[in-house]
C-alpha positions in Angstrom: 0.0 0.0 0.0 2.9 2.3 0.8 4.4 1.8 -2.6 1.1 2.6 -4.4 0.7 5.7 -2.3 4.2 6.8 -3.1 3.6 6.2 -6.8 0.4 8.3 -6.8 2.2 11.2 -5.1 4.9 11.1 -7.7 2.4 11.2 -10.5 0.5 14.1 -9.0 3.8 16.0 -8.4 4.7 15.4 -12.0 1.4 16.8 -13.3 1.8 19.8 -11.1 5.3 20.4 -12.4 4.0 20.2 -15.9 1.2 22.7 -15.2 3.6 25.1 -13.6 6.0 24.8 -16.6 3.1 25.7 -19.0 2.1 28.6 -16.8 5.6 29.9 -16.7 6.0 29.6 -20.5 2.7 31.6 -20.9 3.8 34.2 -18.5 7.1 34.6 -20.3 5.2 35.6 -23.5 3.1 38.2 -21.7 4.3 41.8 -22.2 2.3 43.9 -19.8 1.4 47.3 -21.2 0.3 50.4 -19.4 -2.8 52.0 -20.8 -3.7 55.5 -19.9 -7.4 56.4 -19.3 -8.5 60.0 -18.9 -11.2 60.4 -16.4 -13.0 63.4 -15.1 -15.7 64.2 -12.6 -19.2 65.5 -13.2 -19.8 68.7 -11.2 -23.3 69.6 -12.5 -26.2 67.9 -14.2 -29.3 69.5 -15.6 -32.0 68.7 -18.1 -30.0 67.4 -21.1 -26.5 68.7 -20.2 -23.6 68.0 -17.8 -20.5 69.9 -16.9 -17.3 68.0 -16.3 -13.9 68.7 -14.7 -10.7 66.9 -15.4 -10.7 66.2 -19.1 -8.3 68.9 -20.5 -7.5 67.0 -23.7 -11.2 66.4 -24.7 -12.0 67.5 -28.2 -15.1 69.1 -29.7 -17.8 66.6 -30.6 -16.0 63.7 -28.9 -18.1 61.0 -27.3 -18.0 60.9 -23.5 -19.1 57.9 -21.5 -20.4 57.8 -17.9 -19.7 54.3 -16.6 -21.8 54.6 -13.4 -25.0 55.2 -15.3 -24.3 53.9 -18.8 -25.1 57.3 -20.3 -23.4 58.8 -23.3 -22.7 62.4 -24.1 -21.0 64.6 -26.7 -18.6 67.4 -26.0 -20.3 70.7 -26.8 -18.4 73.4 -24.9 -14.6 73.7 -24.4 -14.0 76.1 -21.5 -10.7 76.8 -19.8 -11.7 75.0 -16.6 -14.4 72.5 -17.6 -16.2 71.0 -20.6 -19.9 71.2 -21.4 -21.4 67.9 -22.5 -24.8 67.3 -24.1 -26.4 64.1 -22.9 -27.7 61.7 -25.6 -29.5 59.2 -23.4 -30.2 60.4 -19.9 -30.4 57.5 -17.4 -30.8 57.3 -13.6 -27.6 57.4 -11.6 -25.9 60.3 -13.4 -25.3 62.9 -10.8 -22.6 65.3 -9.5 -19.6 63.3 -8.5 -20.1 60.6 -11.2 -17.1 59.5 -13.3 -16.7 60.7 -16.9 -14.4 59.1 -19.4 -13.0 60.1 -22.8 -13.7 57.5 -25.6 -11.3 59.0 -28.1 -13.9 58.9 -30.9 -16.6 61.1 -32.4 -20.2 60.2 -32.4 -21.0 57.9 -35.4 -24.0 56.0 -36.7 -24.4 52.6 -38.4 -24.9 52.8 -42.2 -25.7 50.4 -45.0 -28.5 48.4 -46.7 -29.3 46.7 -43.4 -31.0 49.9 -42.3 -33.6 49.9 -45.1 -37.0 49.2 -43.7 -36.0 49.9 -40.2 -37.0 52.5 -37.6 -34.0 53.6 -35.5 -32.9 56.4 -33.2 -29.9 58.7 -34.1 -27.5 56.3 -32.2 -28.5 53.4 -34.5 -30.5 51.6 -31.8 -33.6 49.9 -33.2 -37.1 51.3 -32.3 -39.0 48.6 -34.1 -39.2 44.8 -33.5 -36.7 43.9 -36.1 -33.9 43.0 -33.7 -30.4 44.5 -33.6 -29.2 46.5 -36.6 -26.7 44.3 -38.5 -24.6 47.0 -40.1 -20.9 46.6 -40.7 -20.0 50.2 -41.6 -20.3 53.3 -39.5 -19.9 57.0 -40.4 -19.5 60.1 -38.1 -22.6 62.2 -37.9 -20.7 65.4 -38.7 -19.1 65.3 -42.2 -17.9 68.0 -44.5 -20.1 68.8 -47.5 -19.0 67.8 -51.0 -16.7 70.4 -52.6 -17.8 72.4 -55.6 -15.6 70.4 -57.9 -17.4 67.2 -56.9 -20.8 68.5 -57.8 -22.9 68.5 -61.0 -25.8 70.7 -62.0 -29.3 69.6 -60.9 -31.0 68.4 -64.1 -32.8 65.1 -63.3 -36.4 65.6 -62.0 -37.6 64.0 -58.7 -41.3 63.6 -59.2 -43.4 64.2 -56.1 -46.6 62.9 -57.7 -48.4 66.1 -56.6 -49.7 68.0 -59.6 -49.3 71.6 -58.5 -45.7 71.0 -57.4 -44.5 68.9 -60.4 -46.0 71.4 -62.8 -45.1 74.8 -61.2 -42.3 74.1 -58.7 -40.3 71.2 -60.1 -37.8 69.5 -57.7 -34.6 68.1 -59.1 -32.4 65.3 -57.6 -29.8 67.0 -55.5 -32.0 70.1 -54.8 -33.0 71.4 -51.4 -36.7 72.5 -51.4 -38.1 74.0 -48.2 -41.7 73.1 -47.2 -43.1 75.7 -44.7 -46.4 76.8 -43.3 -48.4 77.1 -40.2 -49.2 74.2 -37.9 -51.6 71.6 -39.3 -51.4 72.9 -42.9 -50.3 69.7 -44.6 -46.5 69.9 -44.6 -45.8 66.4 -43.6 -48.4 65.1 -46.0 -46.6 66.6 -49.0 -43.3 65.0 -47.8 -44.9 61.6 -47.3 -46.7 61.7 -50.7 -43.3 62.4 -52.2 -41.8 59.4 -50.5 -44.7 57.2 -51.6 -44.2 58.3 -55.2 -40.6 57.1 -55.3 -41.7 53.5 -55.3 -40.1 51.7 -58.3 -37.8 54.6 -59.1 -34.7 53.3 -57.1 -34.7 56.3 -54.8 -33.8 55.5 -51.2 -36.0 57.6 -48.8 -35.1 58.7 -45.3 -37.6 60.3 -43.0 -36.1 62.1 -40.0 -38.6 63.0 -37.2 -37.3 65.6 -34.8 -39.2 66.4 -31.6 -42.5 64.8 -32.9 -45.0 63.1 -30.7 -44.6 59.3 -30.6 -48.2 58.9 -31.7 -47.5 61.1 -34.8 -44.4 59.2 -35.7 -46.2 55.9 -35.3 -48.9 57.1 -37.7 -46.3 58.1 -40.3 -44.5 54.7 -40.0 -47.9 52.9 -40.4 -48.8 54.9 -43.5 -45.4 54.1 -45.1 -45.9 50.4 -44.3 -49.4 50.3 -45.7 -48.2 51.8 -49.0 -45.2 49.4 -49.1 -42.9 52.5 -48.9 -40.8 51.0 -46.0 -39.3 48.6 -48.6 -37.0 51.5 -49.7 -37.2 53.8 -46.6 -35.4 54.4 -43.3 -37.0 56.2 -40.4 -34.8 58.0 -37.9 -36.6 59.2 -34.8 -35.7 61.6 -32.0 -39.1 62.1 -30.4 -40.3 64.8 -28.1 -39.8 62.4 -25.2 -36.1 62.1 -26.0 -33.4 64.4 -24.7 -32.7 67.7 -26.6 -29.2 66.3 -27.3 -30.6 63.4 -29.2 -32.9 65.7 -31.1 -30.0 67.9 -31.9 -27.9 65.1 -33.5 -30.8 63.4 -35.3 -30.7 65.3 -38.7 -26.9 64.9 -38.9 -27.1 61.2 -38.2 -29.8 60.8 -40.8 -27.7 62.7 -43.4 -24.7 60.5 -42.8 -26.9 57.4 -43.5 -28.1 59.1 -46.7 -24.6 60.0 -47.8 -23.5 56.4 -47.5 -25.9 55.6 -50.4 -25.4 58.7 -52.5 -21.6 58.3 -52.4 -22.1 54.8 -53.9 -24.0 56.3 -56.9 -27.6 55.9 -55.6 -30.3 58.6 -55.4 -31.5 59.5 -52.0 -34.4 61.7 -50.7 -34.3 62.9 -47.1 -37.1 64.7 -45.2 -36.3 66.7 -42.0 -39.5 67.0 -40.0 -38.9 69.6 -38.7 -36.0 72.0 -38.4 -38.0 74.5 -36.3 -38.0 72.0 -33.4 -34.3 71.2 -34.2 -33.4 74.9 -33.7 -35.4 75.0 -30.5 -33.5 72.0 -29.1 -30.2 73.7 -30.0 -31.4 76.9 -28.3 -32.3 74.9 -25.2 -28.9 73.3 -25.0 -27.0 76.5 -25.7 -28.9 78.4 -23.0 -28.3 75.6 -20.5 -24.6 75.7 -21.2 -24.6 79.5 -20.9 -23.7 80.3 -24.5 -24.5 84.0 -25.2 -28.0 84.4 -26.7 -28.8 86.5 -29.8 -32.0 87.2 -31.7 -35.0 85.4 -30.2 -32.6 83.9 -27.6 -31.0 81.7 -30.3 -27.2 81.5 -30.2 -25.2 83.4 -32.7 -24.3 80.4 -34.9 -27.9 79.3 -35.5 -27.4 80.0 -39.3 -24.4 77.7 -39.4 -26.4 75.0 -37.6 -28.6 74.5 -40.7 -26.2 75.6 -43.4 -23.7 72.9 -42.7 -26.5 70.4 -42.6 -28.3 71.4 -45.9 -25.1 72.0 -47.8 -24.4 68.2 -47.6 -27.3 67.7 -50.1 -26.0 67.7 -53.7 -25.9 66.1 -57.1 -22.5 64.4 -57.3 -20.6 64.4 -60.6 -20.0 61.3 -62.6 -16.4 61.2 -61.4 -17.8 60.9 -57.8 -20.3 58.2 -58.8 -23.2 60.3 -59.9 -25.4 59.8 -56.8 -27.6 62.5 -55.4 -29.0 63.6 -52.1 -32.2 65.6 -52.3 -33.4 67.4 -49.1 -37.0 68.4 -48.2 -36.6 70.4 -44.9 -39.8 71.3 -43.1 -40.2 74.5 -41.1 -43.2 75.6 -39.1 -44.3 79.2 -39.2 -46.4 81.1 -36.7 -49.4 83.2 -37.9 -48.1 83.0 -41.5 -45.0 84.9 -40.6 -42.5 83.6 -43.1 -40.1 86.5 -42.3 -39.4 85.2 -38.8 -35.8 84.3 -37.9 -35.6 80.6 -38.5 -37.8 80.6 -41.7 -35.7 83.4 -43.3 -32.5 81.7 -42.5 -33.5 78.4 -44.1 -35.1 80.1 -47.1 -31.8 81.8 -47.8 -30.0 78.4 -47.6 -32.4 76.3 -49.8 -33.1 76.3 -53.5 -36.7 77.3 -53.2 -39.7 76.9 -51.0 -43.2 75.5 -51.1 -45.5 77.7 -48.8 -48.7 76.2 -47.5 -51.4 78.7 -46.8 -53.8 78.1 -43.9 -56.4 80.2 -45.7 -56.4 77.8 -48.6 -56.5 74.9 -46.2 -59.6 76.2 -44.5 -61.2 76.6 -47.9 -60.6 72.9 -48.7 -58.0 73.6 -51.4 -55.6 70.7 -50.8 -52.7 70.7 -51.0 -52.8 74.3 -49.8 -49.9 75.5 -51.9 -49.7 79.3 -52.2 -48.5 79.7 -55.8 -47.6 83.3 -55.3 -45.2 82.7 -52.4 -43.8 79.4 -53.6 -40.8 79.1 -55.9 -38.3 76.6 -57.2 -34.9 78.2 -58.1 -33.9 75.2 -60.2 -37.0 75.7 -62.4 -37.5 74.0 -65.7 -33.9 72.7 -65.7 -35.2 69.8 -63.6 -38.5 69.3 -65.3 -39.5 66.9 -68.0 -39.7 68.5 -71.5 -43.4 67.6 -71.8 -44.3 69.8 -68.8 -42.9 73.0 -70.2 -45.6 73.2 -72.9 -48.3 73.6 -70.3 -46.8 74.7 -67.0 -46.2 78.4 -68.0 -49.8 78.9 -69.4 -51.2 77.2 -66.3 -49.2 79.5 -64.0 -50.2 82.6 -65.9 -53.9 81.7 -66.1 -54.1 80.8 -62.4 -52.3 84.0 -61.4 -54.7 86.1 -63.4 -57.6 84.2 -61.9 -56.5 85.0 -58.3 -56.2 88.7 -59.1 -59.6 88.9 -60.8 -61.3 86.7 -58.2 -60.5 89.3 -55.5 -62.3 92.0 -57.5 -65.3 89.8 -58.3 -66.1 89.4 -54.6 -67.1 93.0 -54.4 -69.9 92.4 -56.9 -68.2 94.2 -59.7 -69.8 93.9 -63.1 -67.6 91.7 -65.2 -67.2 91.7 -69.0 -67.3 88.4 -70.9 -63.5 88.1 -71.2 -63.0 88.5 -67.4 -65.8 86.1 -66.7 -64.2 83.4 -69.0 -60.8 84.0 -67.2 -62.4 83.4 -63.8 -64.3 80.3 -65.1 -61.1 78.9 -66.5 -59.1 79.7 -63.3 -61.7 78.0 -61.2 -61.3 74.8 -63.1 -57.5 75.0 -62.9 -57.8 75.3 -59.2 -60.0 72.2 -59.1 -57.5 70.3 -61.2 -54.7 71.3 -58.7 -56.7 69.8 -55.8 -55.5 66.3 -54.9 -56.3 64.0 -51.9 -53.5 63.0 -49.6 -51.8 59.7 -50.2 -52.7 59.5 -53.9 -49.7 60.7 -55.9 -50.2 60.6 -59.7 -47.8 59.3 -62.4 -46.2 61.9 -64.7 -48.1 61.0 -67.8 -51.5 61.2 -66.1 -50.7 64.6 -64.7 -49.7 65.9 -68.1 -53.0 64.5 -69.7 -55.0 66.5 -67.2 -53.0 69.7 -67.6 -53.3 69.4 -71.4 -57.1 69.0 -71.2 -57.6 72.0 -68.9 -55.1 74.1 -71.0 -57.1 73.3 -74.1 -60.3 74.4 -72.4 -61.9 71.0 -72.4 -63.2 71.4 -68.9 -64.9 74.8 -69.6 -68.3 73.2 -70.1 -67.9 70.8 -67.3 -69.6 71.9 -64.0 -67.1 72.7 -61.3 -68.4 69.9 -59.1 -67.8 67.4 -61.9 -64.2 68.4 -62.7 -62.9 65.5 -60.5 -64.9 63.0 -62.5 -63.8 64.6 -65.8 -60.2 64.4 -64.7 -60.6 60.7 -63.8 -62.0 60.1 -67.3 -59.1 61.9 -69.0 -56.6 59.8 -67.1 -58.4 56.6 -67.9 -58.5 57.5 -71.6 -54.7 58.0 -71.6 -54.0 54.7 -69.9 -56.3 52.7 -72.2 -55.6 54.2 -75.6 -52.1 55.9 -75.5 -49.7 53.5 -73.9 -47.0 54.5 -76.4 -47.4 58.2 -75.4 -47.1 57.3 -71.7 -43.8 55.6 -72.4 -42.4 58.5 -74.4 -43.4 61.0 -71.7 -41.8 59.0 -69.0 -38.6 58.8 -71.1 -38.5 62.6 -71.1 -39.6 63.2 -74.7 -41.5 66.3 -75.8 -45.1 66.0 -77.0 -45.1 67.0 -80.7 -48.1 68.8 -82.3 -49.5 65.6 -83.9 -49.5 63.7 -80.7 -51.0 66.7 -78.8 -53.8 66.9 -81.4 -54.6 63.2 -81.1 -54.7 63.4 -77.3 -56.9 66.5 -77.3 -59.3 64.9 -79.8 -59.6 61.7 -77.7 -60.2 63.6 -74.5 -62.8 65.9 -76.1 -64.7 62.9 -77.5 -64.7 61.2 -74.1 -65.9 64.3 -72.3 -68.5 65.0 -75.0 -70.0 61.5 -74.6 -70.3 61.9 -70.9 -71.9 65.4 -71.3 -74.4 64.1 -73.9 -75.2 61.1 -71.6 -75.9 63.5 -68.7 -78.1 65.7 -70.9 -80.2 62.8 -72.0 
């Protein structure tokens, strides 16, 4: 027994010696390295901001972590004795005395095809039930705009499907067209109709909700899903319930996501809804961090806030891939005051504006586009050739109608020519009306404009213009498939084709009128 015990002890000792030898070999290969970590101390926390001591090497826009609470922040102020940090996700546990650490990187966002169809926040965290975002690439949210030499002129139209806009205020790919108007005047509806109309065009759409109610955002997402628009869309949300810091970075994060696609030769449409709330969030952060206020308590760099954002939208040259980023920023006015501080700033940055009148909205003229105050500075350069034959005459006749209509309200006796102008303008206005959520194809829009321009609706009662318009569109689809193809290809309508179309539309409308007379 003693021999066996001795043998077991020898085996055990041998195994221990072997294990120690392996450990010594491993330890010999280890080269310990010292790693510095800069930490600071939070000295003040308020609604959306924190002030930190002890991070003298922190850089502007650097990401700061707070390990005790798991919160993240971004360096906003660089003062001699402290730094001001805007909080991106306020969590319980962050208080004075908490530890703050430098991360050594700027705030970035995941990008790529994996985001299409998803609803995320500006940090790339999913807000839907689709699971984690499986994106391999990331881009910083703040990026320089494309230089002039990398840009090309705006020449390719981006059809909204809204008749009055496509005819009178064409939007081109790479353009920045402002949508502004009072509260509840249909601004978001126009943007959503434009997104819905991009189905089948290859345009990637990004809807950025800033400071919106969660219920309103959910309604938007549901509408996009019901129209299969989420198949090519991304929704970035910083709701009213989120911190002002998250609302501040939202449009920049959404633009970086859009730039990923445009820099790879794809066409992108981005909607900022809305930049008024974005400016208010920036003002709140600036006042909390004691930046000196200027007009309307906004900080002095409020213009740069939006100019550096909107200048990132462009039509890239062929050498840069030929992609485009089209922006539709939305701004809310108060009491129709388009000369207020934020509206005038963004009007001066963008390439035109679509103004929605609350008076037209109350009259039931939808979309409530005020033709006199709206403009596209790109103009016919980004419009299909077939539009140009009818758009100018429509604008002129509608403008004359609006002037004469004001005089007619006073009971002024009208001559025959004036009466005909008013009758024609009334029908043009009826044609411009369009229900939300029903964008129209280019060819069908042109057919209706051609019919009203030729006076085919003059003998149609005003209440029946909608039915007459529907008949004209049906006639085009059923009998002129070749013309539809040519219009969509950007060809001009020649005189012979125009005569054929007018004759067919007149015959269809005459048959309906005769049937109603019988």
